PAGU-76068 format. One line per 5 residues: number of its first residue (from 1); for each residue x, y, z of N, C-alpha, C. Coordinates in steps of 0.001 Angstrom, whole numbers, plus 500000, padded with zeros to 6 digits. Layout:
BEGIN
NUM> X:Y:Z:X:Y:Z:X:Y:Z; ...
This chain:
BEGIN
1> 333865:299303:554897:334177:300374:553950:335038:301469:554561; 335329:301382:555843:336107:302450:556461:337480:302600:555824; 338118:301457:555455:339459:301517:554891:339491:302220:553543; 338383:302228:552832:338354:302861:551519:338641:304352:551627; 338241:304989:552703:338488:306412:552870:339978:306694:553095
6> 340643:305816:553829:342092:305962:554015:342804:305801:552672; 342336:304855:551852:342922:304665:550525:342712:305908:549669; 341531:306490:549715:341243:307713:548955:342195:308829:549367; 342434:308965:550661:343328:310012:551159:344751:309808:550655; 345251:308586:550747:346622:308299:550319:346768:308476:548817
11> 345793:307981:548062:345837:308116:546611:345803:309598:546204; 344971:310394:546859:344895:311824:546556:346224:312514:546815; 346894:312114:547886:348233:312647:548180:349226:312248:547090; 349257:310964:546771:350249:310447:545832:350031:310966:544413; 348786:311185:544030:348516:311714:542697:349063:313128:542529
16> 349006:313919:543588:349554:315275:543530:351045:315193:543211; 351759:314351:543929:353192:314185:543684:353453:313673:542272; 352708:312642:541877:352940:312013:540578:352727:312996:539436; 351667:313811:539521:351369:314760:538452:352477:315800:538303; 353098:316185:539409:354146:317198:539369:355486:316657:538882
21> 355659:315347:538956:356959:314747:538616:357002:314084:537248; 355907:313458:536842:355928:312580:535680:355045:313131:534565; 355662:313728:533563:354917:314291:532442:354321:313143:531615; 353023:313198:531290:352386:312112:530537:353056:311852:529188; 352967:310616:528727:353659:310217:527509:353149:310959:526280
26> 351841:311241:526208:351339:311944:525034:351891:313369:524959; 352124:313978:526126:352717:315319:526152:354177:315250:525714; 354908:314256:526215:356310:314093:525815:356431:313902:524302; 355546:313085:523751:355590:312822:522312:355286:314083:521511; 354331:314865:521987:353983:316103:521285:355135:317097:521327
31> 355827:317184:522445:356975:318087:522557:358101:317626:521639; 358336:316307:521600:359356:315774:520687:358981:316078:519244; 357691:315999:518914:357241:316361:517574:357463:317830:517284; 357262:318669:518293:357516:320093:518129:358989:320387:517889; 359855:319667:518591:361296:319823:518380:361658:319484:516935
36> 361097:318397:516422:361378:318006:515048:360870:319046:514058; 359687:319612:514347:359125:320636:513464:360015:321874:513422; 360557:322249:514565:361426:323432:514600:362757:323143:513902; 363251:321906:514008:364465:321539:513271:364243:321658:511776; 363122:321111:511328:362813:321136:509899:362560:322548:509401
41> 362035:323404:510294:361776:324792:509912:362997:325678:509978; 364081:325170:510543:365328:325915:510597:365358:327034:511621; 364418:326997:512595:364409:328033:513632:365251:327536:514804; 366504:327967:514861:367430:327436:515862:367055:327844:517285; 366488:329040:517441:366071:329472:518782:364943:328595:519300
46> 363909:328392:518466:362789:327537:518862:363246:326103:519088; 364152:325628:518257:364686:324274:518424:365380:324138:519774; 366165:325130:520158:366876:325073:521433:365906:325113:522612; 364845:325907:522484:363843:325963:523551:363184:324599:523726; 362782:323974:522631:362131:322667:522708:363086:321615:523261
51> 364342:321688:522867:365345:320762:523400:365499:320946:524901; 365514:322196:525353:365662:322486:526784:364467:321957:527575; 363251:322069:527007:362059:321535:527666:362188:320025:527849; 362610:319329:526797:362777:317874:526899:363873:317514:527894; 364927:318302:527926:366006:318042:528896:365520:318282:530318
56> 364648:319248:530496:364071:319521:531810:363254:318322:532292; 362467:317739:531393:361678:316562:531736:362602:315407:532109; 363660:315224:531328:364609:314143:531599:365283:314329:532955; 365653:315567:533280:366299:315836:534569:365369:315516:535734; 364076:315851:535575:363104:315531:536627:362968:314021:536796
61> 362985:313293:535673:362923:311829:535744:364127:311272:536496; 365297:311751:536128:366534:311217:536700:366669:311531:538187; 366184:312694:538579:366335:313125:539971:365084:312895:540812; 364036:312333:540182:362770:312085:540883:362286:313355:541584; 362216:314419:540824:361844:315708:541401:360801:316395:540520
66> 360367:317567:540955:359315:318293:540262:359824:318869:538946; 358935:318927:537964:359294:319480:536663:359322:321003:536712; 358463:321598:537555:358356:323055:537639:358124:323464:539089; 358558:324669:539427:358395:325142:540806:356956:325493:541138; 356118:325733:540099:354722:326075:540362:353938:324792:540599
71> 353578:324564:541842:352844:323352:542208:351340:323512:542007; 350928:324675:541514:349559:324879:541077:348509:324846:542169; 347267:324905:541733:346120:324625:542582:345620:323233:542216; 345329:322437:543221:344965:321041:542992:343539:320931:542458; 343405:320272:541293:342105:319995:540705:341918:318484:540673
76> 340901:318000:541356:340600:316566:541376:339278:316325:540647; 339305:315405:539702:338082:314949:539039:337782:313540:539545; 336635:313377:540175:336313:312117:540852:335051:311523:540246; 335134:310283:539800:333989:309559:539252:333731:308340:540132; 332559:308309:540724:332216:307281:541702:331197:306319:541103
81> 331472:305028:541194:330536:304028:540715:329277:304005:541552; 328122:303855:540904:326857:303936:541636:326592:302704:542503; 327405:301676:542365:327222:300502:543212:327886:300663:544573; 328668:301713:544715:329336:301966:545989:328440:302835:546865; 328429:302546:548129:327653:303338:549082:328645:304120:549943
86> 328971:305308:549462:329983:306117:550116:329383:307395:550678; 330002:307872:551746:329660:309167:552321:330421:310223:551518; 329711:310991:550689:330374:311955:549812:331060:313077:550589; 330517:313415:551732:331157:314442:552565:332506:313936:553055; 332553:312679:553491:333804:312094:553962:334780:311916:552806
91> 334276:311533:551647:335144:311381:550483:335849:312700:550153; 335091:313791:550133:335684:315091:549836:336662:315513:550935; 336317:315198:552178:337225:315534:553287:338551:314812:553143; 338497:313557:552725:339719:312775:552578:340567:313261:551400; 339931:313686:550329:340692:314235:549208:341398:315517:549636
96> 340674:316347:550358:341301:317574:550871:342468:317236:551787; 342272:316246:552636:343339:315831:553554:344542:315298:552760; 344283:314571:551668:345368:314084:550833:346160:315222:550221; 345470:316267:549780:346129:317457:549245:347007:318117:550303; 346480:318239:551502:347235:318852:552598:348459:318012:552955
101> 348296:316695:552952:349425:315812:553275:350506:315884:552205; 350108:315955:550938:351089:316074:549860:351939:317328:550047; 351283:318424:550429:351981:319688:550616:352950:319622:551790; 352516:318998:552888:353335:318949:554101:354436:317906:554020; 354149:316773:553401:355071:315641:553474:356132:315647:552386
106> 355899:316347:551259:356943:316335:550218:358179:317108:550640; 358152:318408:550980:357005:319324:550997:356888:320065:549665; 355662:320584:549402:355400:321367:548205:355198:322835:548569; 355439:323701:547611:355112:325115:547784:353604:325253:547907; 353144:326027:548874:351715:326280:549002:351350:327548:548240
111> 350307:327442:547407:349879:328571:546585:348537:329156:547005; 347888:328556:547995:346511:328942:548342:346494:330152:549271; 345898:331235:548787:345853:332460:549573:344434:333022:549587; 344139:333842:550599:342878:334587:550636:342896:335576:549481; 341797:335711:548721:341838:336556:547527:342049:338034:547816
116> 341716:338491:549021:341886:339917:549348:343106:340170:550215; 343232:339429:551325:344358:339669:552231:345637:339033:551732; 345528:338026:550849:346650:337267:550283:347381:336434:551338; 346750:336210:552469:347351:335360:553487:347341:333915:553015; 348498:333274:553091:348666:331907:552601:348216:330910:553666
121> 347437:329901:553232:346991:328872:554180:348112:327913:554542; 349109:327808:553654:350227:326903:553902:349940:325454:553591; 348757:325163:553034:348354:323768:552847:347946:323423:551414; 347922:324404:550513:347349:324235:549174:345867:323865:549230; 345246:324103:550377:343807:323916:550560:343262:325176:551218
126> 341952:325242:551312:341328:326413:551908:339873:326483:551507; 339280:327654:551591:337888:327825:551195:337742:327517:549702; 336996:326472:549379:336807:326080:547986:337962:325320:547371; 339001:325045:548136:340175:324320:547639:340461:323093:548512; 340948:322006:547902:341181:321833:546470:339872:321793:545692
131> 339968:321982:544407:338798:321913:543546:338471:320444:543310; 337239:320049:543628:336831:318649:543492:335587:318595:542617; 335699:317912:541488:334585:317762:540554:334074:316332:540654; 332850:316180:541129:332267:314862:541355:331315:314474:540234; 331409:313221:539826:330444:312674:538874:330220:311208:539242
136> 329201:310598:538655:328839:309236:539017:328741:308373:537767; 329185:307118:537903:329270:306198:536777:328295:305043:537000; 327405:304781:536051:326461:303675:536220:327151:302311:536122; 326584:301347:536821:327050:299950:536755:328537:299813:537062; 329015:300534:538056:330433:300495:538415:330604:300390:539922
141> 331659:299700:540324:332009:299593:541741:333395:300178:541989; 333801:301112:541132:335135:301695:541236:335067:303201:541498; 336183:303720:541989:336347:305167:542154:337524:305585:541282; 337292:306499:540361:338355:307014:539511:338693:308429:539963; 339939:308648:540326:340391:309971:540749:341473:310438:539793
146> 341217:311537:539107:342217:312173:538252:342619:313491:538898; 343899:313807:538812:344400:315007:539472:345247:315825:538510; 345042:317130:538512:345865:318040:537711:346206:319264:538551; 347484:319589:538697:347875:320825:539388:347858:321981:538393; 346934:322906:538546:346760:323991:537560:347575:325206:537974
151> 348678:325429:537257:349548:326558:537561:348934:327880:537146; 349351:328954:537814:348730:330252:537588:349181:330908:536293; 350397:330600:535840:350867:331215:534609:349943:330930:533447; 349427:329702:533405:348491:329339:532346:347053:329672:532738; 346696:329463:533993:345325:329714:534436:344944:331184:534279
156> 345927:332072:534409:345649:333498:534220:345201:333805:532799; 345514:332918:531881:345095:333090:530493:343777:332331:530278; 342734:332797:530917:341397:332221:530807:340441:333309:530333; 339558:332949:529414:338707:333946:528778:337293:333393:528585; 336317:334285:528625:334927:333920:528368:334262:335041:527579
161> 333499:334657:526555:332729:335640:525821:331381:335037:525461; 330337:335815:525681:328994:335397:525296:328750:335917:523885; 329032:335079:522898:328869:335495:521509:327399:335589:521128; 327118:336471:520192:325807:336483:519566:325752:335315:518587; 324699:334502:518611:324649:333359:517690:324877:333736:516235
166> 324536:334960:515865:324715:335381:514477:326190:335483:514086; 327084:335543:515084:328516:335615:514782:329046:334291:514241; 328339:333203:514574:328629:331914:513973:330037:331391:514207; 330436:330467:513337:331743:329829:513439:332873:330835:513284; 332676:331801:512424:333692:332835:512230:333952:333595:513526
171> 332892:333880:514273:333038:334591:515537:333785:333770:516569; 333533:332471:516593:334241:331585:517519:335738:331599:517224; 336079:331421:515959:337498:331402:515574:338183:332729:515900; 337503:333832:515587:338087:335154:515839:338373:335350:517324; 337419:334958:518177:337607:335131:519609:338778:334294:520120
176> 338869:333041:519692:339947:332165:520157:341311:332721:519747; 341447:333134:518511:342735:333669:518056:343095:334948:518808; 342095:335785:519092:342356:336993:519889:342903:336617:521263; 342331:335566:521870:342798:335107:523179:344250:334648:523119; 344621:333962:522052:345985:333468:521911:346961:334627:521772
181> 346605:335631:520966:347487:336787:520827:347617:337538:522146; 346505:337660:522882:346562:338336:524175:347408:337555:525175; 347377:336246:525091:348158:335411:526015:349645:335543:525737; 350030:335537:524468:351436:335670:524105:352306:334618:524756; 353381:335070:525401:354331:334148:526031:353964:333796:527464
186> 352940:334440:528010:352662:334291:529444:352285:332877:529884; 351588:332065:529061:351268:330715:529522:352364:329686:529241; 353602:330153:528981:354734:329262:528714:354475:328326:527537; 354255:328877:526341:354044:328008:525189:355299:327192:524856; 355078:326036:524180:353860:325619:523503:352767:325221:524484
191> 351565:325662:524196:350445:325526:525120:349456:324463:524649; 348627:324040:525581:347491:323178:525276:346260:324058:525433; 345528:324248:524360:344401:325184:524353:343102:324407:524553; 342427:324680:525655:341137:324076:525930:340028:325068:525633; 339009:324624:524922:337896:325499:524552:336594:324836:524960
196> 335714:325612:525570:334375:325151:525906:333360:325965:525124; 332443:325286:524461:331433:325966:523664:330061:325469:524092; 329162:326413:524390:327795:326057:524717:327514:326037:526200; 326346:325494:526552:325914:325493:527942:325549:326893:528396; 325900:327200:529633:325798:328551:530180:327221:329056:530406
201> 327370:330259:530903:328714:330823:531055:329603:329954:531938; 329060:329482:533077:329870:328671:533972:330169:327302:533377; 329213:326735:532656:329427:325435:532020:330509:325535:530952; 330491:326593:530168:331508:326775:529128:332908:326826:529740; 333050:327527:530864:334349:327587:531521:334775:326216:532040
206> 333833:325465:532598:334151:324123:533081:334569:323212:531933; 333891:323326:530800:334240:322511:529640:335636:322860:529124; 335960:324145:529114:337283:324567:528655:338374:324014:529562; 338135:324015:530869:339115:323474:531823:339283:321970:531620; 338176:321271:531417:338234:319837:531151:339047:319570:529886
211> 338832:320378:528864:339511:320183:527589:341013:320429:527682; 341412:321447:528426:342836:321786:528520:343581:320859:529467; 342863:320305:530434:343521:319598:531525:343520:318087:531368; 342388:317517:530942:342257:316065:530981:342142:315391:529617; 342122:316150:528531:342072:315528:527206:343479:315115:526758
216> 343582:313938:526180:344857:313456:525669:345231:314220:524393; 346500:314612:524272:346985:315258:523070:346925:314250:521922; 346369:314704:520808:346211:313821:519661:344823:313233:519541; 344012:313369:520599:342635:312889:520544:341780:313907:519787; 340648:313440:519276:339736:314317:518553:338337:314170:519117
221> 337556:315217:518992:336162:315162:519415:335408:314122:518588; 334448:313474:519234:333603:312516:518528:332643:313203:517569; 332405:314488:517780:331538:315254:516889:332370:315733:515697; 332019:315393:514463:332862:315750:513313:333031:317253:513099; 331998:318031:513377:332122:319480:513225:333096:320059:514253
226> 333010:319556:515482:333926:320013:516528:335347:319560:516215; 335507:318321:515753:336832:317810:515404:337474:318646:514297; 336676:319038:513319:337200:319871:512235:337635:321240:512751; 336883:321781:513711:337244:323068:514296:338527:322950:515112; 338701:321860:515841:339946:321631:516595:341152:321668:515659
231> 341047:320948:514548:342158:320869:513593:342435:322228:512958; 341384:322930:512587:341546:324236:511946:342191:325235:512895; 341724:325269:514135:342269:326231:515101:343719:325925:515457; 344059:324640:515559:345459:324301:515854:346371:324841:514755; 345964:324668:513508:346768:325197:512414:346878:326705:512455
236> 345756:327373:512719:345763:328839:512763:346625:329360:513917; 346537:328713:515059:347320:329156:516219:348811:328989:515953; 349191:327886:515341:350613:327676:515063:351125:328566:513940; 350206:329123:513152:350602:330093:512125:350852:331489:512700; 350488:331703:513963:350717:333024:514570:352201:333322:514721
241> 353034:332265:514824:354465:332474:514968:354906:332850:516365; 353992:332791:517348:354383:333106:518733:355495:332164:519173; 355310:330880:518941:356364:329898:519133:356679:329562:520579; 357607:328623:520767:357992:328185:522115:358488:329353:522976; 357882:329480:524150:358217:330548:525103:358081:331946:524496
246> 357298:332069:523420:357047:333367:522816:358209:333931:522039; 359193:333083:521715:360393:333554:521031:360351:333313:519531; 359184:332921:519024:359027:332685:517603:359197:331221:517254; 358442:330782:516259:358553:329401:515831:357222:328845:515389; 357244:327567:514998:356068:326921:514430:355223:326197:515462
251> 355709:326134:516716:355018:325337:517737:354517:326236:518851; 353404:326912:518581:352767:327742:519610:351858:326894:520480; 351180:325920:519868:350275:325033:520606:350580:323579:520268; 350477:322735:521291:350616:321294:521096:349287:320668:520715; 348186:321286:521145:346860:320727:520882:345805:321799:521078
256> 344704:321635:520369:343479:322386:520628:342392:321356:520888; 341857:321370:522093:340820:320423:522498:339540:321186:522810; 338433:320715:522273:337150:321398:522466:336139:320433:523075; 335500:320880:524152:334352:320174:524718:333138:321085:524548; 331969:320501:524368:330801:321321:524044:329548:320815:524751
261> 328544:321678:524777:327231:321327:525312:326180:322090:524513; 324977:321569:524484:323888:322316:523864:323621:323583:524682; 323079:324572:524039:322898:325862:524695:321556:326478:524292; 321316:327689:524755:320064:328407:524485:320063:328972:523071; 318891:329093:522484:318778:329577:521111:319318:330994:520924
266> 319380:331789:521999:319781:333187:521853:321173:333466:522412; 321988:332438:522624:323328:332680:523153:324310:331660:522604; 325601:332000:522707:326674:331070:522334:327893:331359:523202; 327933:330782:524415:329098:330998:525276:330325:330290:524710; 331448:330990:524721:332721:330395:524304:333761:330740:525367
271> 334425:329717:525891:335447:329912:526916:336766:329322:526432; 337851:329943:526835:339191:329458:526507:339982:329331:527806; 340580:328158:528002:341436:327922:529161:342726:327302:528661; 343840:327938:528980:345127:327520:528439:345921:326753:529498; 346567:325696:529059:347475:324926:529916:348882:325058:529339
276> 349867:325214:530196:351247:325321:529733:351723:323986:529154; 352907:323959:528605:353405:322773:527901:353464:321525:528773; 353478:321676:530105:353694:320496:530960:352517:319524:530919; 351311:320014:530769:350151:319132:530679:350077:318121:531808; 350376:318550:533023:350499:317618:534157:349153:317019:534558
281> 349143:315724:534746:347951:315038:535234:348342:313633:535666; 347549:313060:536549:347758:311681:536995:346410:311116:537412; 346304:309803:537394:345020:309160:537669:345222:307869:538438; 344237:307536:539257:344199:306231:539914:342763:305733:539920; 342621:304428:539799:341318:303786:539915:341364:302872:541127
286> 340447:303109:542056:340356:302299:543267:339242:301281:543057; 339601:300000:543116:338627:298943:542897:337762:298698:544115; 336763:297846:543932:335787:297575:544994:336431:296974:546233; 337540:296243:546056:338215:295615:547197:339393:296436:547702; 339579:297660:547142:340609:298553:547636:341888:298546:546843
291> 341997:297694:545796:343208:297708:544983:343278:298997:544160; 344503:299437:543882:344721:300719:543201:345492:300502:541904; 344982:301088:540796:345671:301073:539523:345939:302525:539114; 347183:302796:538709:347566:304164:538361:347675:304338:536850; 347367:305559:536395:347486:305904:534983:347735:307387:534838
296> 347526:307938:533617:347852:309353:533404:346629:310273:533427; 345439:309721:533584:344257:310554:533786:343683:311205:532557; 344131:310799:531347:343644:311441:530139:342367:310807:529630; 341558:311612:528948:340358:311110:528284:340730:310539:526919
């Protein structure tokens, strides 16, 4: 099993590069749909912005380069099959090493700094970085690693409110729309809006990050009430007129994704985490014999 750790390290490195270069197909399709919507709406400024975004993606494809200069903070979601007997400490060490290698070998801009002194580590790693979320899968002999580089322009637009349960669905909608107006152009719209409802305060934030980062655009919650709320909020957000890059238009958001958990009878945590239009993510599945399959990492 020693070789599996080397594979984990290499895959973690390569996923960082892949996520920064190759925009997932569902995101590309949503942006193309936004361009068509702006054409039909007759907003020439918004149409030009959407066209420029698509041209930016095409240029990155043609030149095999990064789509954006913000290489983000590395977020790895790791699902380990319970049939594997792995050293979790070593697994996390190798993922961190993969992040460091991606930064040094590409090279990538390092964004990791001490929160007070602002001294840069130079590695995109450090205390608590990269962010590694571990989970376990029953009856599996595979390791699934999904990676998303979370840029600060969108991450800065993160919100949490502990609603009173009496505020109900109306309170949830009001809070989300307030967050969108406060965000304005800062998260580089059209944005992907992730919402977490329920759990505790920290769980709600984690759910919102999962929703904004790893949910496929166009997917719906399996819960019909949540799915209806996703659809309603997407319509309301696009009615704000903030538009692409905040310059006005019909495409403020590409998607509203909601993840939820049961919560306490006397609370209703609601979190909002916004992702910019790039929706960067990449995934690999490492099989029991070490073979690697790559994908886009979406749920």
